[in-house]
C-alpha positions, 0 to 999 in steps of 0.5 A: 500473545503475552509480553516477553522479553528476549535479548533486551526487547519486549515482545507482545501484541499491540492490541490484546487478542489481535496478532497483527501487528506484533509489537517489539519495544526496548526492554526496561533499561535497555538501549533505545538508539537505532544502532542498538536496534540494528545490532539486535535485528542482526543477531535475530534474523531468523526470528524476525523472519519467522515472526513477520511471516507469522503475524504479517507485520511488526511494529518497532516502537519506542526506539530512537529512530531518527531520519531516513538513514537510521530508518534505512539501516533498520530496514536493512537489518530486517531485509538487506535487499532494499530496492528503489525501482518504483512502478506504483501509482502514488507520487513519491519523493526520494529522500535517500538512496532507498527511502522515499516519501510515502506519498505526495497525495493531498492529505484529504485523499485516502489510500485504499488497502493494497499490497504494494505493486501487487500487479507486477510479476515480482512485487516487493516481498517486504515494505517498511514505513517510518514515522518522522513527524507524527500526524496531528489529526488522523493520518494513520496507516491502517493495515489488513491481513489479506489472508483473512480477507480471502477466507472471509469473502463470499465463496461464490464471489471469490471463486468468480474472481479466481476464475476470471482474473482482473485487467488493470488499466492506467492512464498517465499524462506525460511531460508535454500533456496539458494538465487538467484537474482530475481527483483521481489523476496519477503522476506523469509517466516520466515521473514514474519511470524517471526518464522521458526516453520512450524506448527506456519506458517501453523496455521497462514495461516489457520487463514487467509484463505491462502492455503499453499504448502511446496516445495523443497529447503525450499520454501513456496507457498501461494495461496488465492482467493479474490473478485475483489471488495468490499463494503465499510463497512461504506458507502456501496460504491463499491471499487476496492479492490484487488492486481492485480496491484501488483501481476500480472506478467505484471504490473511492466513493465506497471508501470515503463512506467508511472514512466518514463514518469513522472520522465523523468530521465535516471534511470527511462527510464533504469529500464522501459527498463530492466523490460520490458525485464525481464518480457518477459524473466521471462514469457518464462523461469518461470512457472506461478505458480513458479514466485515470485508473480502472479494472475489469475482469480479465476478459474486459467485462465490468466487475459489478459494483456490488462485488466491490462493495462486498470486498471493501466491507470484508477489508474494513472488517479486518482493518487494524488502525493505530495512531503513529508515534514519532520514530515508529517503524512498521515492517510488513510482509507484502505477500500477506498484509496490505496497507493504506492511508487515512486522510489527515490534517496538519503536519505529517511525514511518513517515509517508506522503503521496500525489499525485493528480489528483482 
């Protein structure tokens, strides 16, 4: 896409020949402050909606966005319906009414590609990331066109997923549970639902199609079925749309293999080794239904590891990775485009918010 200027901004591709993401920067001599960007967004809502749907993501770079309130304002300029109910798996801390830390997972841990809360009946329609402190080493937030992933999957494997669907199983400790180290351990259920009232938790589960089971030691199991693919609500295109590549028991070791090849450092290779070993130990010592998270086909039968490897291969083939710069705002069409996180070292502060109908 050739660069063009429209109403005090420059519009181009971040990388030549790569439509994801679309890059919007201040035009030469134009104001760069967050308030000016918000005014431009308010004046060009139809254009932004069209382009985020077409490209899957827009990177606003070079604007002086500083802090969660300015980030929140820019996000509302793209989509005003920001929400703060979060039933995802990453531990997050609230920093404003609608803005959260992107993830409080340890920096060595990767976050695999996924569309935000894809396992819910009404996932967010847009997702926004903001770079408050750019990482020193790695720490990128890769994105992937899941429309293209759907097209690139082996048709036989894709058809089997579409025919059989997916069952997700997640296990959470509660505030009274005894803490045990688990590389894959999720946050506690009271942290996710923001309450210790089990009746409130049960009502929220029913609202979102989550089957719940209270277990000994204050633990909670959540189970839900979902389709493996989805039609984009605006374009009608088929999208790979599920959490297989996050929840499956084998995926962490597969992901670290790709990361080790890319980052080429001792930490990545060490965690590739450790994760592979722990995955095998976990498989031998923990029942499938008791693992922190796992997924199967809808009927409960296991998903072959070779299928998971194939999905990961296609995802990595389509992955777009770029370094963060301070003040960056990345707006994502959550119906078509996934995101993740690369392991990192040193300071890093990325914030997130999202827009949804519910």
